[in-house]
RODO-2510 file (C-alpha; in nm, 4 decimals, decimal comma):
residues 477
     n   res          X          Y          Z
     1     m     0,0194     0,0124    -0,0054
     2     t     0,1414     0,3364    -0,0981
     3     s     0,1242     0,6312     0,1336
     4     p    -0,0834     0,9131     0,0849
     5     p     0,0883     1,2305    -0,0713
     6     t     0,2366     1,4584     0,1900
     7     a     0,1369     1,8330     0,1625
     8     t     0,4048     2,0685     0,0869
     9     i     0,4233     2,4472     0,1599
    10     s     0,7009     2,6888     0,0536
    11     r     0,9232     2,8508     0,2973
    12     r     0,7582     3,1824     0,2469
    13     e     0,4043     3,0296     0,3292
    14     m     0,5467     2,8559     0,6209
    15     l     0,6988     3,1845     0,7826
    16     q     0,3701     3,3619     0,7082
    17     r     0,1421     3,0961     0,8941
    18     s     0,4183     3,0872     1,1705
    19     a     0,4094     3,4520     1,2240
    20     c     0,0521     3,4599     1,2241
    21     g     0,0306     3,1437     1,4751
    22     f     0,2882     3,3630     1,7087
    23     g     0,0855     3,6641     1,6609
    24     s    -0,2440     3,4531     1,7423
    25     i    -0,1072     3,3540     2,0831
    26     a    -0,0454     3,6997     2,1884
    27     l    -0,3850     3,8218     2,0614
    28     a    -0,5341     3,5174     2,2052
    29     g    -0,4151     3,6307     2,5800
    30     l    -0,5211     3,9911     2,5122
    31     c    -0,8676     3,8761     2,3727
    32     r    -0,9344     3,6799     2,6881
    33     d    -0,9496     4,0053     2,8607
    34     s    -1,3023     4,0897     2,7941
    35     s    -1,2212     4,4671     2,9107
    36     l    -1,0732     4,5458     2,5796
    37     l    -1,3858     4,4872     2,3730
    38     a    -1,5930     4,7392     2,2722
    39     d    -1,9205     4,8085     2,0480
    40     s    -1,7486     5,0224     1,8082
    41     s    -1,4124     5,0174     1,5792
    42     n    -1,3103     5,3185     1,8207
    43     p    -1,4556     5,2570     2,1667
    44     l    -1,3520     5,6264     2,2459
    45     v    -1,5312     5,7743     1,9428
    46     a    -1,7363     6,0704     2,0400
    47     k    -2,0925     5,9437     2,1331
    48     p    -2,4379     6,1494     2,1579
    49     g    -2,5777     6,1846     2,4990
    50     h    -2,9279     6,0931     2,6032
    51     l    -3,0456     6,4713     2,6092
    52     p    -2,8867     6,8092     2,4565
    53     a    -2,5603     6,8818     2,6457
    54     k    -2,4774     7,2265     2,8189
    55     a    -2,1148     7,1085     2,8749
    56     k    -1,8610     6,9198     2,6574
    57     r    -1,6323     6,8479     2,9095
    58     v    -1,5601     6,8654     3,3091
    59     i    -1,2797     7,0047     3,5000
    60     f    -1,2865     6,8777     3,8643
    61     i    -1,0455     7,0428     4,1010
    62     f    -1,0188     6,8164     4,4209
    63     m    -0,9466     6,9622     4,7611
    64     q    -0,8580     6,6202     4,9425
    65     g    -0,9004     6,6375     5,3074
    66     g    -1,2086     6,8767     5,3655
    67     p    -1,1358     7,2346     5,3434
    68     s    -1,3447     7,4429     5,5998
    69     h    -1,6667     7,5855     5,4631
    70     v    -1,7161     7,7931     5,7613
    71     d    -1,3881     7,9369     5,6867
    72     s    -1,4058     8,0071     5,3400
    73     f    -1,7320     8,0431     5,1553
    74     d    -2,0347     7,9703     5,4072
    75     y    -2,0470     8,2748     5,6460
    76     k    -2,2070     8,2380     5,9595
    77     p    -2,2068     8,5621     6,1753
    78     k    -2,3724     8,3439     6,4759
    79     l    -2,0054     8,1730     6,5108
    80     l    -1,8630     8,5088     6,5699
    81     a    -2,0777     8,6193     6,8387
    82     n    -2,0331     8,2561     7,0132
    83     h    -1,6807     8,2150     6,9711
    84     l    -1,5609     7,9783     7,2586
    85     n    -1,9148     7,9393     7,3815
    86     k    -2,0459     7,5881     7,4515
    87     v    -2,3358     7,5193     7,2410
    88     d    -2,5719     7,1936     7,2161
    89     v    -2,5317     7,0530     6,8749
    90     l    -2,6674     6,7114     6,7671
    91     g    -2,4193     6,4117     6,8439
    92     y    -2,0970     6,3804     6,6172
    93     r    -1,9147     6,0852     6,4572
    94     f    -1,9096     5,8273     6,7627
    95     d    -2,1661     5,9892     6,9669
    96     d    -2,5016     5,8815     7,0181
    97     f    -2,7363     6,0841     6,7633
    98     r    -3,0417     6,1091     6,9890
    99     k    -2,8467     6,3140     7,2414
   100     m    -2,7662     6,6668     7,2612
   101     t    -2,3692     6,7448     7,3331
   102     k    -2,2026     7,0568     7,4325
   103     r    -1,9363     7,1634     7,1897
   104     t    -1,7033     7,4641     7,1991
   105     m    -1,7678     7,6833     6,8805
   106     m    -1,4989     7,8339     6,6970
   107     k    -1,5379     8,1379     6,4740
   108     p    -1,3886     8,1749     6,1260
   109     l    -1,0291     8,2433     6,1698
   110     w    -1,0253     8,4847     5,8494
   111     d    -1,2734     8,7848     5,7737
   112     f    -1,5270     8,7591     5,5144
   113     h    -1,6162     9,0442     5,2623
   114     r    -1,9139     9,0854     4,9968
   115     y    -1,7788     9,0669     4,6420
   116     g    -1,9214     9,1042     4,3002
   117     q    -2,2704     9,2161     4,1591
   118     s    -2,4077     8,8855     4,3657
   119     g    -2,2666     9,0428     4,6670
   120     r    -2,1361     8,6673     4,7596
   121     a    -1,9456     8,6257     5,0662
   122     v    -1,6055     8,4850     5,0734
   123     s    -1,3169     8,4893     5,3026
   124     d    -0,9620     8,6314     5,3092
   125     l    -0,8618     8,2677     5,2332
   126     f    -0,9303     8,3078     4,8675
   127     p    -0,8951     8,6459     4,7586
   128     e    -0,8188     8,5696     4,3947
   129     t    -1,1013     8,3345     4,3591
   130     a    -1,3415     8,5702     4,5303
   131     k    -1,2907     8,7978     4,2029
   132     h    -1,4731     8,5735     4,0366
   133     v    -1,8117     8,5166     4,2471
   134     d    -2,0202     8,6337     3,9776
   135     d    -1,8977     8,3232     3,7660
   136     l    -1,9571     8,0750     4,0362
   137     c    -2,2592     7,8871     4,1487
   138     f    -2,2443     7,7854     4,5441
   139     l    -2,3980     7,4719     4,6736
   140     h    -2,4026     7,5448     5,0311
   141     g    -2,6506     7,2396     5,1415
   142     m    -2,4094     6,9631     5,0420
   143     h    -2,4149     6,6394     5,2414
   144     t    -2,2326     6,2941     5,1686
   145     e    -2,1696     5,9409     5,3126
   146     g    -1,8586     5,8564     5,5006
   147     i    -1,6903     6,0292     5,8287
   148     a    -1,3572     5,9020     5,7298
   149     h    -1,1218     6,0265     5,4332
   150     g    -1,1195     5,7128     5,2732
   151     p    -1,4885     5,6040     5,2574
   152     a    -1,5982     5,9772     5,1813
   153     t    -1,3238     6,0013     4,8981
   154     l    -1,4451     5,6862     4,7372
   155     f    -1,7936     5,7814     4,7569
   156     l    -1,7125     6,1307     4,5933
   157     h    -1,5317     5,9331     4,3037
   158     t    -1,7436     5,6215     4,2666
   159     g    -2,0665     5,6675     4,4457
   160     s    -2,0164     5,3724     4,6760
   161     v    -1,8000     5,3197     5,0048
   162     n    -1,8349     4,9419     4,9991
   163     q    -1,7825     4,8211     4,6640
   164     v    -1,5446     4,8569     4,3935
   165     r    -1,7362     5,0747     4,1369
   166     p    -1,6422     5,2877     3,8319
   167     s    -1,5285     5,6621     3,8943
   168     v    -1,7132     5,9510     3,7611
   169     g    -1,4584     6,0030     3,4773
   170     s    -1,5052     5,6298     3,3423
   171     w    -1,8654     5,6641     3,3562
   172     v    -1,8475     5,9936     3,1452
   173     s    -1,5760     5,8186     2,9034
   174     y    -1,8076     5,5214     2,8839
   175     g    -2,1085     5,7748     2,8134
   176     l    -1,9538     6,0198     2,5782
   177     g    -1,6290     5,8783     2,4720
   178     s    -1,3442     6,1645     2,3752
   179     e    -1,3564     6,4732     2,1764
   180     n    -1,0314     6,3503     2,0142
   181     e    -0,9367     6,0379     1,9156
   182     n    -0,5978     6,0953     1,9715
   183     m    -0,6489     6,1709     2,3355
   184     p    -0,7745     5,9746     2,6443
   185     a    -1,1093     6,0791     2,7299
   186     f    -1,0421     6,0930     3,1305
   187     v    -0,7357     6,2107     3,2818
   188     s    -0,6168     6,2640     3,6556
   189     l    -0,3434     6,4876     3,7570
   190     m    -0,1153     6,4149     4,0503
   191     p    -0,3473     6,1699     4,2200
   192     t    -0,2823     6,0066     4,5459
   193     e    -0,2037     5,6419     4,6170
   194     r    -0,3967     5,6627     4,9647
   195     m    -0,7418     5,6948     5,0307
   196     g    -0,8884     5,4925     4,7425
   197     g    -0,5888     5,5327     4,5285
   198     p    -0,6310     5,4217     4,1476
   199     q    -0,9920     5,3138     4,2414
   200     n    -1,0707     5,7043     4,2362
   201     y    -0,9873     5,7016     3,8700
   202     g    -1,0370     5,3262     3,8044
   203     n    -1,2840     5,1848     3,5824
   204     a    -1,3829     4,8860     3,7720
   205     f    -1,6138     4,6625     3,5766
   206     l    -1,6349     4,9001     3,2886
   207     p    -1,4097     4,8236     2,9709
   208     a    -1,0528     4,8893     3,0470
   209     i    -1,0464     5,1773     2,7876
   210     h    -1,2403     5,3996     3,0325
   211     q    -0,9842     5,3980     3,2730
   212     g    -0,8628     5,7359     3,3942
   213     t    -0,4925     5,8277     3,2595
   214     a    -0,3050     5,8929     3,5736
   215     i    -0,0201     6,1835     3,4913
   216     g     0,2114     6,1874     3,7790
   217     k     0,1341     6,1280     4,1358
   218     a     0,1070     6,3074     4,4666
   219     e     0,4532     6,3994     4,6065
   220     q     0,6208     6,3901     4,2936
   221     a     0,7750     6,7082     4,1637
   222     i     0,5560     6,8498     3,9151
   223     d     0,8638     6,9313     3,6391
   224     d     0,8711     6,5406     3,6264
   225     v     0,5247     6,4819     3,5411
   226     k     0,4556     6,2911     3,2467
   227     i     0,2394     6,0010     3,1194
   228     a     0,4151     5,7008     3,2187
   229     n     0,5519     5,4720     2,9467
   230     i     0,4361     5,6492     2,6856
   231     s     0,7764     5,7035     2,5020
   232     n     1,0636     5,5284     2,4007
   233     a     1,4106     5,6542     2,4269
   234     l     1,5825     5,3803     2,2542
   235     m     1,3859     5,3902     1,9082
   236     s     1,3440     5,6841     1,6809
   237     e     0,9711     5,7477     1,5983
   238     a     1,0266     5,6322     1,2307
   239     t     1,1369     5,3056     1,4031
   240     q     0,8609     5,2703     1,6287
   241     r     0,5970     5,3383     1,3706
   242     g     0,7635     5,0773     1,1409
   243     q     0,7653     4,8319     1,4261
   244     f     0,3953     4,9037     1,5073
   245     n     0,2927     4,8895     1,1464
   246     l     0,4724     4,5220     1,1306
   247     m     0,3001     4,4250     1,4242
   248     q    -0,0358     4,5387     1,3005
   249     q     0,0017     4,3841     0,9730
   250     l     0,0370     4,0550     1,1590
   251     n    -0,2675     4,1110     1,3501
   252     r    -0,4670     4,2110     1,0624
   253     a    -0,3700     3,8704     0,9033
   254     q    -0,4814     3,7068     1,2079
   255     a    -0,8202     3,8752     1,1807
   256     k    -0,8549     3,7901     0,8270
   257     a    -0,8276     3,4469     0,9010
   258     s    -1,0920     3,4728     1,1709
   259     p    -1,3572     3,7167     1,0153
   260     n    -1,6073     3,6229     1,2749
   261     d    -1,4020     3,6945     1,5785
   262     d    -1,4790     4,0499     1,6885
   263     n    -1,2235     3,9882     1,9789
   264     v    -0,9548     4,0259     1,7489
   265     e    -1,0769     4,3415     1,6030
   266     a    -1,1230     4,4999     1,9148
   267     t    -0,7692     4,4234     2,0376
   268     i    -0,6103     4,5920     1,7193
   269     n    -0,8115     4,8903     1,7669
   270     a    -0,7068     4,9189     2,1207
   271     f    -0,3413     4,8932     1,9933
   272     e    -0,4263     5,1569     1,7664
   273     l    -0,5550     5,4095     2,0282
   274     a    -0,2528     5,3511     2,2208
   275     y    -0,0120     5,4387     1,9478
   276     r    -0,2038     5,7626     1,8857
   277     m    -0,1896     5,8575     2,2259
   278     q     0,1939     5,7752     2,2230
   279     m     0,2212     6,0004     1,9339
   280     n     0,0093     6,3113     2,0700
   281     a    -0,0485     6,2745     2,4273
   282     p     0,3142     6,3768     2,5606
   283     g     0,2770     6,7459     2,4530
   284     l    -0,0142     6,8018     2,7101
   285     s     0,2382     6,8341     2,9792
   286     d     0,4650     7,0600     2,7720
   287     l     0,4175     7,4455     2,8972
   288     s     0,6915     7,5673     2,7163
   289     r     0,4822     7,7155     2,4304
   290     e     0,2689     7,9004     2,6692
   291     t     0,3288     8,2610     2,7057
   292     d     0,4826     8,4381     3,0047
   293     a     0,1444     8,6338     3,0746
   294     t    -0,0270     8,3083     3,0624
   295     k     0,2045     8,1523     3,2845
   296     k     0,1623     8,4319     3,5181
   297     i    -0,2011     8,4471     3,5970
   298     y    -0,1661     8,0817     3,7065
   299     g     0,1260     8,1834     3,9436
   300     i     0,3696     7,9826     3,7530
   301     g     0,7205     8,0705     3,8716
   302     e     0,5906     8,2085     4,2188
   303     k     0,7100     7,9699     4,5070
   304     d     0,3697     7,9083     4,6198
   305     t     0,1792     7,8833     4,3595
   306     d     0,4042     7,7131     4,0905
   307     a     0,3252     7,3418     4,1314
   308     f    -0,0626     7,3660     4,1501
   309     g    -0,0485     7,6286     3,9077
   310     r     0,1043     7,4135     3,6255
   311     q    -0,1665     7,1322     3,7136
   312     c    -0,4298     7,3963     3,6430
   313     l    -0,2778     7,5367     3,3345
   314     m    -0,2281     7,1575     3,1843
   315     a    -0,5843     7,1221     3,2550
   316     r    -0,6886     7,3996     3,0366
   317     r    -0,4480     7,2544     2,7925
   318     m    -0,6124     6,8904     2,7969
   319     a    -0,9805     7,0787     2,8089
   320     e    -0,8976     7,2416     2,4453
   321     s    -0,7151     6,9108     2,3430
   322     g    -1,0380     6,7418     2,3673
   323     v    -1,0079     6,5625     2,7095
   324     r    -1,3533     6,4828     2,8375
   325     y    -1,3105     6,4685     3,2022
   326     i    -0,9920     6,6140     3,3645
   327     q    -0,9174     6,5992     3,7402
   328     v    -0,6787     6,8215     3,9321
   329     n    -0,5599     6,6799     4,2757
   330     y    -0,4401     6,8949     4,5281
   331     s    -0,3775     6,5677     4,7733
   332     d    -0,1386     6,4321     5,0170
   333     n     0,1219     6,6244     5,2041
   334     h     0,4794     6,4748     5,1819
   335     g     0,4017     6,1514     5,3867
   336     g     0,1302     6,2991     5,5682
   337     n    -0,2371     6,3657     5,5941
   338     p    -0,4427     6,4794     5,3361
   339     r    -0,3714     6,8626     5,2669
   340     w    -0,6632     7,0303     5,4122
   341     d    -0,6927     6,7955     5,7076
   342     q    -0,6579     7,0216     6,0054
   343     h    -0,7828     6,8567     6,2953
   344     s    -0,5196     7,1145     6,4936
   345     n    -0,3712     7,4032     6,3477
   346     m    -0,6245     7,5460     6,1534
   347     p    -0,4328     7,8454     6,0543
   348     k    -0,2300     7,6101     5,8177
   349     h    -0,5448     7,6367     5,5876
   350     a    -0,3901     7,9579     5,4885
   351     q    -0,0929     7,7785     5,3371
   352     h    -0,3269     7,5417     5,1004
   353     a    -0,5254     7,8385     5,0119
   354     k    -0,2341     8,0414     4,8756
   355     a    -0,1301     7,7284     4,7065
   356     v    -0,4587     7,6905     4,5033
   357     d    -0,6199     8,0307     4,5073
   358     k    -0,4141     8,2134     4,2208
   359     p    -0,3875     7,9038     4,0184
   360     v    -0,8039     7,8121     4,0229
   361     a    -0,8628     8,1861     3,9491
   362     g    -0,6290     8,1917     3,6939
   363     l    -0,7856     7,8808     3,5298
   364     l    -1,1274     8,0540     3,5275
   365     q    -0,9930     8,3712     3,3697
   366     d    -0,7753     8,1703     3,1265
   367     l    -1,0999     7,9537     3,0197
   368     k    -1,3387     8,2216     2,9861
   369     s    -1,0952     8,4500     2,7803
   370     r    -1,0830     8,1623     2,5530
   371     g    -1,4331     8,0921     2,5281
   372     l    -1,3803     7,7806     2,7137
   373     l    -1,5951     7,8346     3,0120
   374     e    -1,9417     7,8368     2,8119
   375     d    -1,8901     7,4710     2,7196
   376     t    -1,6590     7,3742     3,0079
   377     l    -1,8150     7,2706     3,3628
   378     v    -1,5365     7,3484     3,6693
   379     w    -1,6195     7,1665     3,9756
   380     w    -1,4427     7,2675     4,3120
   381     g    -1,4569     7,0850     4,6403
   382     g    -1,3624     6,8211     4,8834
   383     e    -1,4882     6,5269     5,0158
   384     f    -1,6657     6,6829     5,3141
   385     g    -1,6334     6,9858     5,5236
   386     r    -1,5368     7,0720     5,8803
   387     t    -1,7121     7,1484     6,1744
   388     p    -1,8052     7,4636     6,3428
   389     f    -1,6712     7,3940     6,6682
   390     s    -1,3153     7,3208     6,7679
   391     q    -1,0943     7,0271     6,8075
   392     n    -0,8001     7,0079     6,9931
   393     n    -0,8442     7,3687     7,0711
   394     d    -0,6978     7,5235     6,7199
   395     g    -0,8668     7,2552     6,4715
   396     r    -1,1960     7,1408     6,3141
   397     d    -1,3202     6,7774     6,2992
   398     h    -1,4709     6,6143     5,9532
   399     n    -1,8070     6,7142     5,8625
   400     p    -2,0085     6,5322     5,6225
   401     h    -2,3477     6,6526     5,7275
   402     g    -2,3126     7,0046     5,5787
   403     f    -2,0316     7,1708     5,3665
   404     t    -1,9953     7,3819     5,0591
   405     v    -1,8838     7,2955     4,6823
   406     w    -1,8865     7,5375     4,3906
   407     l    -1,9679     7,4954     4,0105
   408     a    -1,8754     7,7281     3,7394
   409     g    -1,9236     7,7551     3,3587
   410     a    -2,1509     7,5525     3,0998
   411     g    -2,4864     7,5044     3,2003
   412     v    -2,5156     7,6274     3,5725
   413     k    -2,6443     7,9920     3,6887
   414     p    -2,3834     8,2366     3,7588
   415     g    -2,3622     8,4563     4,0907
   416     v    -2,6043     8,1926     4,2641
   417     a    -2,5852     8,0393     4,6147
   418     y    -2,8266     7,7580     4,6344
   419     g    -2,8914     7,5615     4,9653
   420     a    -2,7918     7,6417     5,3330
   421     t    -2,6535     7,4798     5,6607
   422     d    -2,8090     7,5586     5,9656
   423     e    -2,7153     7,8707     6,1796
   424     w    -2,3806     7,7253     6,2977
   425     g    -2,2507     7,5463     5,9671
   426     y    -2,2605     7,2294     6,0779
   427     m    -2,5971     7,0483     5,9106
   428     a    -2,7462     7,0935     5,5713
   429     v    -3,1017     7,2334     5,6081
   430     q    -3,2352     7,3695     5,3026
   431     n    -3,2463     7,2689     4,9411
   432     k    -2,9900     6,9857     5,0598
   433     v    -2,7666     6,8377     4,7889
   434     h    -2,6304     6,4671     4,8546
   435     m    -2,3292     6,3709     4,6575
   436     h    -2,5573     6,1351     4,4689
   437     d    -2,7663     6,4727     4,3645
   438     l    -2,4186     6,6146     4,2451
   439     h    -2,3526     6,3196     4,0194
   440     a    -2,6610     6,3276     3,8592
   441     t    -2,6510     6,6996     3,7922
   442     v    -2,2974     6,6945     3,6452
   443     l    -2,4106     6,4014     3,4186
   444     h    -2,7180     6,6021     3,3088
   445     l    -2,5136     6,9168     3,2029
   446     l    -2,2959     6,6834     2,9892
   447     g    -2,6083     6,5401     2,8334
   448     l    -2,6376     6,2023     3,0238
   449     n    -2,9306     6,0591     3,2163
   450     h    -2,7919     5,9229     3,5294
   451     e    -3,0870     5,6795     3,5101
   452     q    -2,9983     5,5490     3,1722
   453     l    -2,6282     5,5571     3,1734
   454     t    -2,5883     5,1862     3,2932
   455     y    -2,3718     4,8982     3,2658
   456     r    -2,4608     4,5265     3,3113
   457     f    -2,2297     4,3226     3,5464
   458     a    -2,3098     4,0197     3,7710
   459     g    -2,6357     4,0120     3,6360
   460     r    -2,7754     4,3584     3,7474
   461     d    -2,7333     4,7013     3,5735
   462     f    -2,5105     4,9315     3,7539
   463     r    -2,4907     5,3169     3,7467
   464     l    -2,2900     5,5993     3,9220
   465     t    -2,5733     5,7074     4,1156
   466     d    -2,6824     5,3603     4,2526
   467     v    -3,0794     5,3687     4,2993
   468     y    -3,0562     5,7386     4,4233
   469     g    -2,9950     6,0943     4,2714
   470     k    -3,1751     6,3403     4,1468
   471     v    -3,0892     6,6699     3,9176
   472     v    -3,0355     6,9927     4,0793
   473     r    -3,2630     7,1903     3,8433
   474     d    -3,2536     7,5011     4,0226
   475     i    -2,9135     7,5687     3,9418
   476     i    -2,9116     7,4973     3,5648
   477     a    -2,9236     7,8211     3,3534
***
């Protein structure tokens, strides 16, 4: 009996098949990660919202540690009249909430003045921001979940204190994509590794493409800030492009051999996005082309304001470049507590205010002069406020029951104060706004219905606001 003829292939065909085989091994590993999949050929392509949008993007200026609202934007004359008096207030933190407890009241340590045509009261902590009160919308009746920094910070960023959930920016990226296909949709500048760390800009169960791109980290020198692993000093741009093209040719050959496998195509698109970022994103942190006049309004070159001024200017550049959600972090001290966390030594608030006041005012001025404030929502605030009564004689404790944040720009009424705390500044009592409500409102201004922006995971539909939240329509222009 004769043996069946043996099939032969040419050396060229053998190499082609082998190359695709090796490539398929790598692709198979990547494609196992369902987080790389997307419904579109470009998962960050700009998408329409659920309703007409007033804002195209958000800049969130995060003041970690809990700045004191009664020392900054929430003027309470009764504190002045009762300085060092012991007053009955509701039980706090680990006290029984059913009891009345004596607390020693402490007056604001900085004088308040009225500013602008709106006549809003701002303390001497923020004299530069005060010049822009007619552009600001103050939410004085904020309240939130979590009495410690970790839970409250996670709740601010993800809407949850006990589950790993996507961050606000990731939801925005998932819902709207990016305005610029060469840029990430979500960037977090100088995030801290503490108090939730990467969860604060994480995608959780959303596709990985929606995770925030961290640029720098807390305690890092601002001059060293750049996107990690985005450049290759060992190869020229032309060599990198050639290498990338060859890799994608192999990937395309594999895709052609498996025309019904959407996983391969999605992975190829993820590679394309990464390469476009590599070629375009590094310039975001390069401030050398900005004029001296522009740098000056941010306080760049001045000892106290240079670091945060650079962050704020980078945020404006990202807004211009089409980044959808930009978070600017003023977070950890070097090896210490969150910056605004003055359980004692409240006068230290002045140091932090000086570092951020001029840069934030400069950002507002710059956005407005360029016409960007018309479609950029600026959000300023911390994870909670501080108590009107003293702690350790010259400090203030955490206060999630009532505090202030402010919004500015696209879609919000300017020069408005909405809501109120009680006469002491302790509890939100009028037109209260929960953090879920703030999240719902931010999404609404971006054209997203917070009840419709959902993602099915583990058998249920999740959303940023869980089963809560209402849009604060009274502040919408």
